[in-house]
C-alpha positions as CSV (number, residue, x, y, z in Angstrom):
1,M,13.3,-37.8,19.6
2,D,16.0,-36.2,21.8
3,L,16.1,-32.5,22.6
4,E,18.7,-31.7,20.0
5,D,16.4,-33.1,17.3
6,H,13.6,-30.9,18.5
7,I,15.7,-27.9,18.5
8,D,16.9,-28.7,15.0
9,N,13.3,-28.9,13.9
10,I,12.5,-25.5,15.3
11,R,15.7,-24.0,13.6
12,N,14.4,-25.3,10.3
13,L,10.9,-23.8,10.9
14,I,12.3,-20.3,11.5
15,R,15.3,-20.4,9.1
16,G,15.7,-17.1,7.5
17,Y,13.7,-15.2,10.1
18,E,16.4,-15.1,12.8
19,N,17.2,-11.4,12.0
20,N,13.5,-10.6,12.7
21,F,13.8,-12.2,16.1
22,K,17.0,-10.2,16.8
23,I,15.3,-6.9,15.8
24,M,12.4,-7.8,18.2
25,S,14.8,-8.6,21.0
26,D,17.1,-5.5,20.5
27,F,15.0,-2.7,19.3
28,Y,11.5,-3.5,20.6
29,N,12.8,-5.0,23.9
30,C,10.9,-8.1,23.4
31,E,11.8,-11.4,25.2
32,V,12.9,-14.0,22.7
33,Q,13.1,-17.4,24.3
34,L,13.4,-21.0,23.2
35,S,11.3,-22.8,25.9
36,C,11.6,-26.6,26.3
37,A,9.7,-28.9,28.6
38,I,11.2,-32.3,29.0
39,Y,9.5,-35.4,30.5
40,Y,12.0,-38.0,31.3
41,K,12.2,-41.1,33.5
42,R,15.9,-40.4,34.4
43,E,18.0,-37.2,34.1
44,P,18.3,-36.4,30.4
45,P,21.6,-35.4,28.9
46,L,21.6,-31.6,28.7
47,F,24.4,-30.7,26.3
48,F,24.1,-28.1,23.5
49,E,26.6,-27.9,20.6
50,K,28.2,-24.4,20.2
51,E,26.2,-23.8,17.0
52,I,23.0,-24.0,19.0
53,I,24.2,-21.5,21.5
54,A,25.5,-19.3,18.6
55,W,22.1,-19.6,16.8
56,L,20.3,-18.5,20.0
57,N,22.6,-15.6,20.5
58,S,22.2,-14.4,16.9
59,M,18.6,-13.9,17.7
60,G,19.1,-12.4,21.2
61,A,17.3,-15.4,22.7
62,S,17.5,-17.1,25.9
63,L,17.0,-20.7,26.6
64,D,14.4,-22.0,29.2
65,I,14.4,-25.8,30.2
66,D,11.8,-27.2,32.4
67,L,12.6,-30.7,33.5
68,Y,10.1,-33.2,34.7
69,L,11.3,-36.5,36.0
70,S,8.7,-39.2,36.1
71,G,8.6,-42.8,36.8
72,D,10.4,-44.8,39.4
73,G,13.7,-42.8,39.5
74,G,15.3,-44.8,36.7
75,K,14.9,-48.3,38.0
76,T,13.2,-49.4,34.7
């Protein structure tokens, strides 16, 4: 699965609770963050549709991406 599919799965899991995350972010000063770890043989495409950015913003969330390149540098 690509990263966008994983993010869509998370969106489906918390659908309807976005306002609760926004309240935690704004009123309780909690850090709301979508954190992703990507293990890839080559540089993966990192593009996010504006709907994903708007969804994160609606929750007061940030996005953290940890990228781990493995393998032979894309020669396979």
